C-alpha positions as CSV (number, residue, x, y, z in Angstrom):
1,X,-1.0,21.6,-23.2
2,X,-3.7,19.7,-21.6
3,X,-3.0,16.5,-23.7
4,X,0.7,17.1,-21.9
5,X,-1.1,17.5,-18.7
6,X,-3.5,14.9,-18.6
7,X,-0.4,12.5,-19.7
8,X,1.5,12.9,-16.9
9,X,-1.3,12.3,-14.4
10,X,-2.3,9.3,-16.2
11,X,-4.1,6.5,-14.8
12,X,-1.5,4.0,-15.7
13,X,1.3,6.6,-14.1
14,X,-0.2,6.7,-11.0
15,X,-0.6,3.1,-10.7
16,X,3.1,2.7,-11.5
17,X,4.2,5.3,-8.9
18,X,1.6,4.1,-6.1
19,X,3.1,0.7,-6.5
20,X,6.7,1.4,-6.2
21,X,5.8,3.8,-3.3
22,X,3.9,1.0,-1.4
23,X,6.5,-1.4,-2.7
24,X,9.2,0.7,-0.9
25,X,7.0,1.2,2.3
26,X,6.3,-2.4,3.0
27,X,10.1,-3.1,2.9
28,X,10.8,-0.6,5.3
29,X,8.2,-2.3,7.2
30,X,10.3,-5.9,6.8
31,X,12.9,-3.6,8.1
32,X,11.1,-2.1,11.0
33,X,10.2,-5.7,11.9
34,X,13.8,-7.4,11.5
35,X,14.9,-4.5,14.1
36,X,11.7,-4.9,16.6
37,X,10.5,-1.0,15.9
38,X,6.9,-1.7,16.8
39,X,5.0,-0.2,16.2
40,X,6.6,1.5,13.5
41,X,6.9,-1.7,11.7
42,X,3.0,-1.9,11.4
43,X,2.1,1.6,10.5
44,X,4.4,1.4,7.8
45,X,2.8,-2.4,6.7
46,X,-0.8,-0.3,6.9
47,X,0.2,2.5,4.2
48,X,2.1,-0.3,2.2
49,X,-1.0,-2.5,2.2
50,X,-3.3,0.4,1.3
51,X,-1.0,1.6,-1.4
52,X,-1.6,-1.9,-3.0
53,X,-5.5,-2.2,-2.6
54,X,-5.3,1.2,-4.7
55,X,-3.3,-0.2,-7.3
56,X,-6.0,-3.1,-7.3
57,X,-8.6,-0.5,-7.8
58,X,-6.8,1.7,-10.7
59,X,-6.1,-1.9,-12.4
60,X,-9.7,-2.6,-11.2
61,X,-7.8,-6.2,-10.4
62,X,-9.7,-8.1,-7.7
63,X,-7.6,-10.0,-6.5
64,X,-4.9,-7.6,-5.6
65,X,-7.7,-6.0,-3.9
66,X,-9.2,-8.9,-1.9
67,X,-5.7,-10.0,-0.7
68,X,-4.7,-6.0,0.4
69,X,-8.3,-5.7,2.0
70,X,-7.9,-8.9,4.2
71,X,-4.5,-8.1,5.1
72,X,-5.2,-4.5,5.9
73,X,-8.1,-5.9,8.0
74,X,-6.0,-8.5,9.9
75,X,-3.6,-5.7,10.6
76,X,-6.3,-3.9,12.0
77,X,-7.7,-6.0,14.1
78,X,-4.6,-6.7,15.4
79,X,-3.6,-3.3,16.2
80,X,-6.8,-2.7,18.1
81,X,-6.7,-5.7,20.1
82,X,-3.2,-5.3,21.4
83,X,-4.3,-1.8,22.4
């Protein structure tokens, strides 16, 4: 039983789920941008970018982590500057 539970929550399965959820959230962010739904578009992008950063951590992929941490920092800086 423990093996089945461990298999259901494997790192690969978590990464698979997070990358798809993050991708869908980013697509919703693009949609919100297209319809002019600010600031919801930014909130969606922040969640999606954070999700992809988490995937980079799970995969130990420094390139994915770098691009998404830079994107996250740029969005947070832009959001705080416009407040």
